[in-house]
PARO-41457 format. One line per field, with one value per residue (C-alpha): residue number from 1; x, y, z. Coordinates in nm, 2 decimals. Each point is the difference from the previous one (the first is absolute). Layout:
num <- [NUM|...] $
x <- [X|...] $
y <- [Y|...] $
z <- [Z|...] $
// end
This chain:
num <- [1|2|3|4|5|6|7|8|9|10|11|12|13|14|15|16|17|18|19|20|21|22|23|24|25|26|27|28|29|30|31|32|33|34|35|36|37|38|39|40|41|42|43|44|45|46|47|48|49|50|51|52|53|54|55|56|57|58|59|60|61|62|63|64|65|66|67|68|69|70|71|72|73|74|75|76|77|78|79|80|81|82|83|84|85|86|87|88|89|90|91|92|93|94|95|96|97|98|99|100|101|102] $
x <- [3.05|-0.36|-0.17|-0.32|-0.28|-0.05|-0.26|-0.24|0.06|-0.23|0.24|0.26|0.06|0.24|0.01|0.27|0.08|0.04|0.30|0.06|-0.32|0.11|-0.30|-0.06|-0.26|-0.32|0.05|0.35|0.35|0.08|0.12|-0.16|0.33|0.15|-0.25|0.12|0.38|-0.06|-0.20|0.28|0.27|-0.20|-0.19|-0.34|-0.33|0.03|0.34|-0.12|-0.31|0.21|0.28|-0.20|-0.34|-0.21|-0.28|-0.02|-0.30|0.23|0.28|-0.26|-0.16|0.31|0.10|-0.31|-0.01|0.36|-0.12|-0.29|0.17|0.30|-0.25|-0.19|0.13|0.25|-0.16|0.26|-0.02|0.33|-0.12|-0.19|0.25|0.29|0.23|-0.02|0.18|-0.21|-0.04|0.08|-0.27|0.11|-0.02|-0.35|-0.12|0.15|-0.17|-0.33|0.03|0.10|-0.29|-0.25|0.15|-0.03] $
y <- [-7.25|-0.02|0.22|0.16|0.11|0.36|0.09|-0.21|0.23|0.30|0.18|0.06|0.12|0.02|0.30|0.03|0.38|-0.08|-0.17|-0.15|-0.21|-0.17|-0.12|0.29|0.04|0.16|0.36|0.03|-0.05|-0.25|-0.33|-0.30|-0.16|0.24|-0.12|-0.35|0.11|0.20|-0.26|-0.24|0.23|0.01|0.32|0.02|0.11|0.34|0.06|-0.07|0.20|0.31|-0.03|-0.07|0.16|-0.29|-0.14|-0.31|-0.12|0.04|-0.21|-0.24|-0.04|-0.09|-0.25|-0.18|-0.01|-0.13|-0.26|-0.12|0.00|-0.21|-0.28|0.03|-0.19|0.23|0.19|0.08|0.34|0.19|0.33|0.02|-0.12|0.11|-0.24|-0.05|-0.25|-0.28|0.00|-0.32|-0.19|0.19|0.34|-0.09|-0.08|0.33|0.20|-0.15|0.05|0.34|0.08|-0.14|0.23|0.31] $
z <- [-7.31|-0.04|-0.25|0.12|-0.26|0.15|-0.27|0.23|0.30|0.02|0.25|-0.27|-0.36|-0.28|-0.18|-0.28|0.07|0.40|0.10|-0.33|0.02|0.33|0.23|0.24|0.26|-0.17|-0.05|0.14|-0.11|0.25|-0.15|0.16|0.00|0.25|0.26|-0.04|0.00|0.31|0.20|-0.09|0.13|0.33|-0.02|0.17|-0.16|0.20|-0.15|-0.35|0.04|0.13|-0.25|-0.31|0.10|-0.08|0.21|0.23|-0.22|-0.32|0.15|0.13|-0.33|-0.20|0.29|0.00|-0.41|0.02|0.25|-0.18|-0.33|0.15|0.08|-0.34|-0.31|-0.19|-0.30|-0.27|-0.13|-0.03|-0.05|0.31|0.26|0.22|0.16|0.38|0.22|0.10|0.36|0.18|0.19|0.32|-0.18|-0.14|0.36|0.12|-0.28|0.08|0.38|-0.06|-0.24|0.27|0.26|-0.22] $
// end
């Protein structure tokens, strides 16, 4: 699993009093990890938007941030990271194509 430094993503925040400090979409209680878990399980953007009340722009922002971060050299900072599965090359291409279509 790759660790991403979510402190560099303006679409998310970590507030100790909210979800025990988990990285969530800014001004929500929705954990960022939930988007990745649901996409991995086969959910569409529309299903995630409807079920979790986030916007397409919020989802796209974290996907684009994750894609850019996976291509960048790792920055060690344990306090600002969450673990996500590193997508395979095929998954990265799919994320890139999906982001371009949206």
